[in-house]
Every structure is written in C-alpha cells, then in structure tokens.
N, C-alpha and C positions, 0 to 999 in steps of 0.2 A: 181481646186478643184474637187475631185471625187464625185460620186453620190451613193456611197456604202450604206450610211445610209438609203436613200430612198429605195434602192433595198432590203436591208436586212429586213427593216420594212415591206415591201410588203410580203416577204416570211414568216415572223414571224406572221403577222396578221391572217393567217389561223389557228394559234395556240393560238389566243387571247393574243399575246405577242408583245412587242416593245422594242427597245433599250432605255436606260435611257439617258436623256439629262439634264445637269446642266446649270444654268445661272450664269454668274459672271459679275461683273462690271469692264469694261476696259475704263478708262478715263470717258467720259460722255455717255456711252452706255452699254446696256446689250448684252452679247455674249453667245450664246448657244453652248455648247460643249458636245460631247459624253463622258460619264463617264464609268469607270470600277468599277463594284460593289466591295465594301470592307466591312468587318465586324470586330468588336472588337474581339481580341483573348480572353481576360479576360473580361467577361461581367460586372464584378464588378469594373473594372478599371475606372478612371476618364476620362472625355471628350468623344467626339464623334470620330468615325473613320475618317481618312483622306479621302478626295475625290481625286481620281486619274483620270486625263484627259490626254489622249495620245497626243503626238506631231505629230504622224504619224497615218494614217488610219490603224486600226488593220486588215482590210480585204484586202487592196490592197498595203499598204505601202507608199502611197503618203503623202507628208507633208501636215499637216492641218494648214491652215492660219486662226488664231483666228479672224482677221478682216473680213474675208469673210464668216464666219459661221453666222448663224441666228443672225443678229444684230438688236437691238431695241434701237433707240435714246431715251435718257431721257431728260425731260425738265430741265431747269436751276434750278427751284425751288424745285426739287424732294429731299425730306429729307431722304427717305429710299427706298430700292429696295425689 
C-alpha cells in the first residue's frame, strides 16, 4: 500500500487543506477510504450525490486494498455506525 495520502496531506496542510476520507462498513469493521468530491447537477433533484471511492491511488496508480486502509473493528453489539 502506498503512502501518498500522508504525503499529499503534508503538502496540503500548509494551505489549511486535507484530503477527504469516508468511512464505510465492511463486514464487522469500519474502513476509511479516500473519496472524490461530487456534487448534484440539479440542486432541486431528489437524493444526495453519490460518493466516489477510487480502486487505485489517484496519485501513483497503485491498487488500493480496502482491508489495509484505516480499519476500525466494531463490537458485536454495535447497532449503528
């Protein structure tokens, strides 16, 4: 797994900016993934815009392994995330 996210965030921090990370539930754990910003075309349309998560690092092209990204185990009794 590459370290591009950390390196890019270090460069962006000088401009008070960072990459967006979304968390999703995979089996019984939370997985943090880099997201690509999206917006609604028609603001009056129903629903929220879709979230786009790349399968490959947009900076170096290396495959992103969802299991290796920021993983947080959930307890068995957790009702919501």
